[in-house]
C-alpha positions in Angstrom: -67.0 230.3 -159.9 -67.1 232.1 -156.6 -67.2 235.8 -157.4 -67.7 238.4 -160.1 -66.2 241.9 -159.8 -67.0 244.7 -162.2 -65.2 247.9 -163.1 -66.8 250.4 -165.5 -64.7 252.9 -167.5 -66.4 256.1 -168.7 -65.5 258.4 -171.6 -66.7 261.9 -172.4 -68.6 262.5 -175.6 -70.4 265.7 -176.5 -70.0 266.9 -173.0 -71.6 263.8 -171.5 -70.2 260.7 -169.9 -70.9 257.4 -171.5 -69.7 253.8 -170.9 -66.4 253.3 -172.6 -65.5 249.8 -171.4 -66.0 247.1 -168.8 -63.5 244.9 -166.9 -64.9 241.8 -165.2 -62.9 239.7 -162.7 -64.1 236.1 -162.4 -62.9 234.4 -159.3 -62.6 230.6 -159.8 -62.5 228.1 -156.9 -59.5 225.9 -156.6 -61.2 223.5 -154.2 -64.7 222.3 -153.4 -65.9 222.1 -149.8 -68.9 219.9 -149.3 -70.8 217.9 -146.6 -71.9 214.2 -147.0 -74.8 214.9 -144.7 -76.5 218.0 -143.3 -74.5 219.5 -140.4 -71.8 216.9 -140.9 -68.1 217.3 -141.3 -66.7 219.4 -144.1 -64.7 217.6 -146.8 -62.4 219.3 -149.3 -61.8 218.2 -152.9 -59.1 219.9 -155.0 -60.2 221.2 -158.4 -57.6 220.5 -161.1 -56.2 223.4 -163.0 -57.5 221.8 -166.2 -61.1 221.7 -165.0 -60.8 225.2 -163.5 -59.6 226.7 -166.8 -62.1 224.8 -168.9 -65.1 225.7 -166.7 -63.8 229.2 -166.4 -63.8 229.7 -170.2 -67.4 228.4 -170.4 -68.6 230.7 -167.6 -66.8 233.7 -169.1 -68.6 233.2 -172.4 -71.9 233.0 -170.6 -71.2 236.0 -168.5 -70.4 238.1 -171.6 -73.5 237.0 -173.3 -75.6 238.0 -170.3 -73.9 241.4 -170.0 -74.6 242.2 -173.7 -78.3 241.8 -172.9 -78.2 244.4 -170.1 -79.7 247.8 -170.6 -77.0 250.5 -171.2 -74.4 248.1 -172.6 -74.2 248.5 -176.4 -73.0 245.9 -178.7 -69.6 247.6 -179.3 -68.6 248.4 -175.7 -65.4 246.5 -175.1 -65.6 243.9 -172.3 -62.4 242.5 -170.8 -62.6 239.3 -168.7 -59.8 238.5 -166.2 -59.7 235.1 -164.7 -58.6 234.7 -161.1 -57.8 231.5 -159.2 -58.9 231.8 -155.6 -56.4 230.7 -152.9 -57.4 227.7 -150.8 -59.0 228.6 -147.4 -55.9 227.5 -145.5 -53.4 229.4 -147.7 -51.6 232.5 -146.3 -50.9 233.7 -149.8 -53.5 235.3 -152.1 -54.8 233.9 -155.3 -53.5 234.8 -158.8 -54.8 236.1 -162.2 -54.1 233.4 -164.8 -55.6 234.5 -168.1 -57.7 237.2 -169.8 -59.8 237.7 -172.8 -61.7 240.5 -174.6 -65.0 240.9 -176.4 -64.5 243.9 -178.7 -68.1 243.7 -179.9 -70.9 241.2 -179.9 -71.1 238.4 -177.4 -68.1 236.3 -178.5 -64.7 236.2 -176.9 -61.4 236.2 -178.7 -58.3 234.3 -178.0 -57.3 233.6 -174.4 -54.1 235.3 -173.1 -52.1 233.5 -170.4 -50.9 235.4 -167.3 -48.2 233.8 -165.2 -48.6 235.4 -161.8 -47.9 233.8 -158.4 -48.1 235.0 -154.8 -45.6 233.6 -152.4 -45.7 233.9 -148.6 -42.4 234.5 -146.8 -40.7 232.9 -145.0 -41.2 229.8 -147.1 -42.0 226.6 -145.1 -40.1 223.5 -146.0 -36.9 222.7 -147.7 -35.9 224.3 -151.0 -33.2 221.8 -151.9 -35.3 219.8 -154.3 -35.1 221.7 -157.7 -38.5 220.2 -158.7 -40.2 221.7 -155.6 -38.2 224.9 -155.5 -40.2 228.1 -155.2 -39.4 231.0 -157.5 -38.9 233.0 -154.3 -36.2 230.6 -152.9 -33.4 233.2 -153.3 -35.6 236.0 -152.0 -36.5 233.8 -149.0 -32.9 233.6 -148.0 -32.4 237.4 -148.0 -35.8 237.9 -146.3 -34.8 235.5 -143.5 -31.6 237.4 -143.1 -33.5 240.7 -142.9 -35.8 239.1 -140.3 -32.9 237.9 -138.2 -31.2 241.3 -138.4 -34.2 243.3 -137.1 -35.1 240.6 -134.5 -31.5 240.6 -133.1 -31.7 244.4 -132.5 -35.3 244.4 -131.4 -36.1 241.0 -129.8 -39.6 241.9 -128.8 -41.1 241.5 -132.2 -44.1 239.2 -132.5 -43.7 238.2 -136.2 -42.2 239.2 -139.5 -44.0 237.9 -142.7 -44.1 238.9 -146.3 -46.0 238.4 -149.5 -44.1 238.6 -152.8 -45.9 238.8 -156.2 -44.1 237.2 -159.1 -44.7 237.4 -162.9 -42.9 235.0 -165.1 -40.6 234.0 -162.2 -39.6 237.7 -161.6 -40.5 239.4 -158.4 -42.7 242.4 -159.1 -43.8 243.6 -155.6 -43.1 242.8 -152.0 -45.3 243.6 -149.0 -43.9 243.0 -145.5 -45.9 242.9 -142.2 -44.1 243.4 -138.9 -46.0 242.9 -135.7 -44.4 244.6 -132.6 -44.9 245.0 -128.9 -43.9 248.6 -128.9 -46.0 251.2 -127.1 -44.1 254.4 -127.0 -43.7 256.9 -129.9 -39.9 256.8 -129.4 -39.7 253.0 -129.7 -41.8 253.1 -132.9 -39.8 255.8 -134.5 -36.5 254.2 -133.6 -37.6 250.8 -135.0 -39.1 252.2 -138.2 -35.9 254.2 -138.9 -33.8 251.1 -138.3 -35.9 249.1 -140.7 -35.5 251.8 -143.3 -31.8 251.7 -142.8 -31.2 248.0 -143.2 -34.0 247.1 -145.7 -31.9 248.1 -148.8 -29.3 245.5 -147.8 -31.7 242.6 -147.9 -34.9 243.4 -149.8 -35.2 243.4 -153.6 -34.2 246.4 -155.7 -36.1 247.7 -158.7 -39.6 246.8 -157.3 -42.0 248.5 -155.0 -41.7 247.4 -151.3 -44.1 248.3 -148.5 -43.3 247.4 -144.9 -46.3 247.8 -142.5 -45.5 248.0 -138.8 -48.3 247.4 -136.3 -49.1 246.3 -132.8 -52.0 244.0 -131.9 -54.3 247.0 -131.7 -53.3 249.5 -134.4 -51.1 250.4 -137.3 -47.9 252.2 -136.1 -45.7 253.0 -139.2 -45.0 252.4 -142.8 -41.6 252.0 -144.5 -41.9 252.2 -148.2 -40.1 252.6 -151.5 -41.1 252.8 -155.1 -39.5 250.7 -157.8 -36.9 253.3 -158.8 -36.1 254.4 -155.3 -32.8 253.6 -153.5 -33.9 254.8 -150.1 -37.0 254.0 -148.0 -39.4 256.6 -146.8 -40.7 256.3 -143.2 -44.2 257.4 -142.1 -44.9 257.3 -138.4 -48.6 257.0 -137.4 -48.0 256.9 -133.7 -49.8 254.7 -131.2 -53.2 256.2 -130.6 
């Protein structure tokens, strides 16, 4: 286990706030980095999903038991534990939540509930022709590549266009796009952001929130966003301070 994050939820009773519940996020390593000798080279060993899940369950149980012994946490305060698989150090995508559990009272956990989340970095590297190796974002990758080609054809002086898509049960739920520019004037930034807002609906997924961040090497310049139910994108110009 690498990290533990805690969120406390309060409720009001008799005009006073009291602890109503706790959510714990347990970040589990997906690889082990070690040295065979002091100051020597680093070696990386992958941790299998089976080992990660099994060890995570044991650690979650121990964490809940320790929390129940803390002052201010009564025996009947619900504790929810969410398990998170950390991304490898060389991964551009983030990690993923993969299961959760709840201790309604006492120090015992209930049944584990599986979460099928996945974060995919766009554009996807490598061929998507093999169905056994095909990413759930293969179709989105095609439209994202077409979107990238479109904006780069009209604005060649872009440094990069990348994206991160979050999937649940093989369905895209959120898309974040980052565009790095070499623009310096407010007019250039405004024209580019407006163009992105104009063409994005033709390529990027509908029915999900999309956030496009436009920045130079030194500062954020604009946001182009839409909510899940929006058809049009909203442009926010931050300027070039």
